[in-house]
C-alpha positions as CSV (number, residue, x, y, z in Angstrom):
1,X,15.1,105.1,124.5
2,X,17.3,105.9,121.4
3,X,20.8,107.1,121.5
4,X,21.7,110.1,119.4
5,X,24.6,109.7,117.0
6,X,26.8,112.5,115.8
7,X,28.3,112.6,112.3
8,X,32.1,112.7,112.1
9,X,33.5,116.2,112.5
10,X,35.8,117.6,109.9
11,X,39.4,118.2,111.1
12,X,40.4,121.9,111.5
13,X,42.9,121.5,108.7
14,X,40.3,120.0,106.3
15,X,40.5,120.7,102.6
16,X,37.3,122.7,102.6
17,X,38.5,124.7,105.6
18,X,41.9,125.6,103.9
19,X,40.2,126.5,100.7
20,X,37.8,128.8,102.5
21,X,40.5,130.4,104.6
22,X,42.7,131.2,101.6
23,X,39.8,132.5,99.6
24,X,38.4,134.7,102.4
25,X,41.6,135.8,104.2
26,X,44.2,135.9,101.4
27,X,41.9,136.2,98.3
28,X,43.7,133.4,96.5
29,X,43.4,129.8,95.5
30,X,45.3,126.9,97.1
31,X,48.4,125.2,95.6
32,X,48.0,121.5,95.8
33,X,51.1,119.4,95.3
34,X,51.3,115.8,94.2
35,X,54.1,113.3,94.8
36,X,54.1,109.5,94.9
37,X,54.9,107.6,98.2
38,X,58.2,105.9,98.2
39,X,60.1,107.7,95.4
40,X,63.0,107.4,95.4
41,X,62.6,105.8,98.9
42,X,59.9,106.2,101.5
43,X,62.2,108.3,103.7
44,X,63.2,110.6,100.8
45,X,59.7,110.9,99.7
46,X,58.9,112.5,103.1
47,X,61.8,114.9,102.5
48,X,60.4,115.9,99.2
49,X,56.9,116.4,100.5
50,X,58.1,118.5,103.4
51,X,60.1,120.6,100.8
52,X,56.8,121.3,99.1
53,X,55.2,122.4,102.3
54,X,58.1,124.5,103.3
55,X,58.2,126.4,100.0
56,X,54.5,127.2,99.5
57,X,52.3,124.2,98.9
58,X,49.0,124.5,100.8
59,X,47.7,120.9,100.5
60,X,49.4,117.6,99.7
61,X,48.1,115.0,97.2
62,X,50.0,111.8,98.1
63,X,50.0,109.1,95.3
64,X,50.0,105.4,95.9
65,X,52.2,103.8,93.2
66,X,50.3,101.3,91.1
67,X,51.4,98.7,88.6
68,X,48.9,99.8,85.9
69,X,48.7,103.6,86.0
70,X,46.6,104.1,82.9
71,X,45.7,107.7,83.7
72,X,49.3,108.9,84.5
73,X,51.7,110.5,82.1
74,X,55.3,109.3,81.6
75,X,56.9,111.4,84.4
76,X,54.6,110.2,87.1
77,X,54.7,106.6,85.7
78,X,58.5,106.7,85.9
79,X,58.5,107.8,89.6
80,X,55.8,105.3,90.5
81,X,57.7,102.5,88.9
82,X,60.8,103.6,90.8
83,X,58.9,103.5,94.0
84,X,57.6,100.0,93.3
85,X,61.1,98.8,92.4
86,X,62.4,100.2,95.7
87,X,59.8,98.2,97.6
88,X,57.1,100.8,98.3
89,X,53.9,99.2,99.7
90,X,50.4,100.5,100.3
91,X,50.9,100.4,104.1
92,X,53.8,102.9,103.7
93,X,51.3,105.6,102.8
94,X,50.0,105.9,106.4
95,X,53.4,106.6,108.0
96,X,54.1,109.2,105.3
97,X,50.6,110.8,105.8
98,X,51.3,111.1,109.5
99,X,54.7,112.7,109.0
100,X,53.4,115.3,106.6
101,X,50.1,116.0,108.4
102,X,52.1,116.8,111.5
103,X,53.0,120.1,109.7
104,X,49.4,121.2,109.8
105,X,48.6,120.8,106.1
106,X,45.7,118.6,104.8
107,X,47.0,115.4,103.1
108,X,44.8,113.7,100.6
109,X,45.7,110.3,99.2
110,X,45.3,109.8,95.5
111,X,44.9,106.2,94.5
112,X,43.5,103.9,91.9
113,X,40.7,101.9,93.5
114,X,42.1,98.3,93.3
115,X,44.7,98.9,96.1
116,X,41.9,100.1,98.4
117,X,39.7,97.1,97.6
118,X,42.6,94.7,98.3
119,X,43.4,96.5,101.6
120,X,39.7,96.6,102.6
121,X,37.7,99.8,102.1
122,X,36.7,100.4,105.7
123,X,40.1,99.3,107.0
124,X,41.8,101.7,104.6
125,X,39.5,104.6,105.7
126,X,40.1,103.7,109.4
127,X,43.9,103.7,109.0
128,X,44.0,106.8,106.9
129,X,41.9,108.7,109.4
130,X,44.1,107.4,112.3
131,X,47.2,108.7,110.5
132,X,45.7,112.2,110.2
133,X,44.8,112.0,106.5
134,X,42.1,114.3,105.1
135,X,40.6,112.0,102.5
136,X,40.9,110.2,99.2
137,X,41.1,111.3,95.5
138,X,39.8,108.4,93.4
139,X,40.4,108.9,89.7
140,X,39.0,105.6,88.5
141,X,36.0,105.4,90.9
142,X,32.7,107.1,90.0
143,X,30.1,107.9,92.5
144,X,27.6,105.4,91.1
145,X,30.0,102.6,92.1
146,X,31.3,104.1,95.4
147,X,28.7,103.1,98.0
148,X,31.3,101.3,100.1
149,X,33.7,104.2,100.0
150,X,30.9,106.8,100.7
151,X,29.9,104.8,103.8
152,X,33.5,104.4,105.0
153,X,34.3,108.0,104.5
154,X,31.2,109.1,106.4
155,X,32.1,106.7,109.2
156,X,35.7,108.0,109.5
157,X,35.2,111.6,108.7
158,X,37.2,111.7,105.5
159,X,36.9,113.9,102.4
160,X,36.1,112.1,99.1
161,X,37.2,113.8,95.9
162,X,35.7,112.6,92.6
163,X,36.8,113.8,89.2
164,X,35.0,115.6,86.3
165,X,36.2,116.2,82.8
166,X,35.3,118.4,79.8
167,X,33.2,115.4,78.5
168,X,31.1,115.2,81.7
169,X,27.4,115.7,81.1
170,X,25.4,118.2,83.3
171,X,23.8,115.1,85.0
172,X,27.3,113.7,85.7
173,X,28.5,117.0,87.1
174,X,25.5,117.2,89.5
175,X,26.0,113.6,90.7
176,X,29.7,114.2,91.3
177,X,29.1,117.5,93.1
178,X,26.6,115.8,95.4
179,X,28.9,112.9,96.2
180,X,32.1,114.8,96.7
181,X,33.2,116.3,100.0
182,X,36.1,118.8,100.2
183,X,36.3,119.7,96.5
184,X,35.6,118.4,93.0
185,X,38.7,117.6,90.9
186,X,38.3,119.1,87.5
187,X,40.6,117.6,84.9
188,X,41.4,120.5,82.6
189,X,42.2,118.4,79.5
190,X,41.2,115.0,78.2
191,X,43.8,112.2,78.4
192,X,46.6,111.3,80.8
193,X,48.4,113.5,83.2
194,X,51.5,115.5,82.4
195,X,53.0,118.9,81.9
196,X,51.7,120.9,79.0
197,X,52.8,124.1,77.3
198,X,49.3,125.5,77.8
199,X,46.4,124.5,80.1
200,X,43.3,123.1,78.4
201,X,41.0,125.8,77.1
202,X,37.9,124.2,78.5
203,X,39.1,124.3,82.1
204,X,37.4,127.6,83.0
205,X,34.1,126.6,81.6
206,X,34.3,123.2,83.3
207,X,34.8,125.0,86.6
208,X,31.9,127.3,86.0
209,X,29.6,124.4,85.0
210,X,30.7,122.3,88.0
211,X,29.9,125.1,90.4
212,X,26.6,125.6,88.7
213,X,25.9,121.9,89.3
214,X,26.3,122.4,93.1
215,X,30.0,122.1,93.9
216,X,31.3,124.4,96.6
217,X,34.9,124.0,95.7
218,X,36.5,123.1,92.4
219,X,40.3,122.5,92.0
220,X,41.9,122.1,88.6
221,X,44.6,119.6,87.7
222,X,46.3,118.0,84.7
223,X,48.8,120.1,82.9
224,X,49.9,123.0,85.1
225,X,53.7,123.3,85.0
226,X,54.7,126.9,85.6
227,X,53.9,129.9,87.8
228,X,52.3,131.7,84.8
229,X,49.9,128.7,84.2
230,X,49.2,128.5,88.0
231,X,48.2,132.2,88.0
232,X,46.0,131.7,84.9
233,X,44.1,128.7,86.4
234,X,44.0,130.3,89.9
235,X,42.0,133.2,88.6
236,X,38.9,131.0,88.4
237,X,39.7,127.8,90.4
238,X,39.7,127.3,94.1
239,X,42.9,125.2,93.9
240,X,45.6,124.5,91.4
241,X,46.8,120.9,91.4
242,X,50.4,120.2,90.2
243,X,51.9,116.8,89.7
244,X,54.5,116.2,87.0
245,X,56.2,119.5,87.5
246,X,57.0,118.5,91.1
247,X,58.0,115.0,90.2
248,X,60.4,115.9,87.4
249,X,63.1,117.5,89.5
250,X,63.3,114.3,91.6
251,X,64.1,112.1,88.6
252,X,67.6,111.3,87.5
253,X,70.8,110.6,89.4
254,X,71.9,114.1,90.6
255,X,72.8,114.3,94.3
256,X,69.7,114.2,96.4
257,X,70.3,117.7,97.9
258,X,70.5,119.1,94.4
259,X,67.2,117.5,93.5
260,X,65.5,118.9,96.6
261,X,66.9,122.3,95.8
262,X,65.5,122.1,92.2
263,X,62.1,121.0,93.7
264,X,62.2,124.0,96.1
265,X,62.8,126.4,93.2
266,X,59.9,124.9,91.1
267,X,57.6,125.1,94.2
268,X,58.4,128.7,94.8
269,X,57.7,129.6,91.2
270,X,54.3,127.8,91.3
271,X,53.5,129.3,94.7
272,X,54.2,132.8,93.4
273,X,51.8,132.1,90.6
274,X,48.9,131.2,92.8
275,X,49.6,134.1,95.1
276,X,49.4,136.5,92.1
277,X,46.4,134.8,90.6
278,X,43.8,137.3,91.9
279,X,46.0,140.4,92.2
280,X,48.5,141.2,89.5
281,X,52.1,142.4,90.0
282,X,50.9,146.0,89.5
283,X,48.4,145.6,92.4
284,X,45.4,145.7,90.1
285,X,42.7,143.3,91.3
286,X,41.6,140.6,88.8
287,X,38.1,139.2,88.6
288,X,37.2,137.3,91.8
289,X,35.6,133.9,92.2
290,X,32.2,135.5,92.6
291,X,32.4,137.8,89.5
292,X,34.3,135.6,87.1
293,X,32.5,134.3,84.1
294,X,33.8,132.5,80.9
295,X,33.4,135.8,79.0
296,X,35.8,137.8,81.2
297,X,38.9,139.0,79.3
298,X,42.3,138.0,80.6
């Protein structure tokens, strides 16, 4: 006699569930906010993350500080180094995940792959799931080399978010779409992360191509720094990912309460942008996810 096995169920607050709810019930994309664990301290990083949640962020992307952050821009590098200097450790991420996930928002951990390897792939997945985490974003891990992570994420019911870029071939887009769960992360420009005066012009086409390759959800990151940009990207993406614009208000030596107030103001601006992405201020409806094509005027 054989015993039937059941695949891990996805938590009610999963990334795909939140994206679907916002799209179907509110007609808008999600605002995804990134901050590193442990900056300026572990306790204060929780304060900052909860400020994001309280002022309009729908999902959290929680970064693990790394000693060689080759894909991060100067703002995030500065915060990550500050966290490391303050003694942040990989294990700290699980307590922070638990504190933020208790608010009912999905919390994805974004990390370079080496810290996960050192911790142990299955052990990391186990501890992340136990803390209430939704999954991992792995910027330097490609699906071809992710067999251990795919097995661990399946075993522990976690989302796995891989990245695509404007340089990705159709074959690479299809492979990434098949391997991802939750959403595919579309890097809107080539190069390192950081705020930009305008979002990469190929972002919309990349989203269209990634959906055509089989992705159910595509969120766009790299470069969004204002509500206007969030509205622009949100007209075609399922989620708008913001990092440097949230980290910047926390840098410097102003009183912590003032830094949190500045973070709240930035968050409200970006949240307003995503909430106006599909319906303009005049109430006129903009093209929806189903009807939008690269040729639509803006």
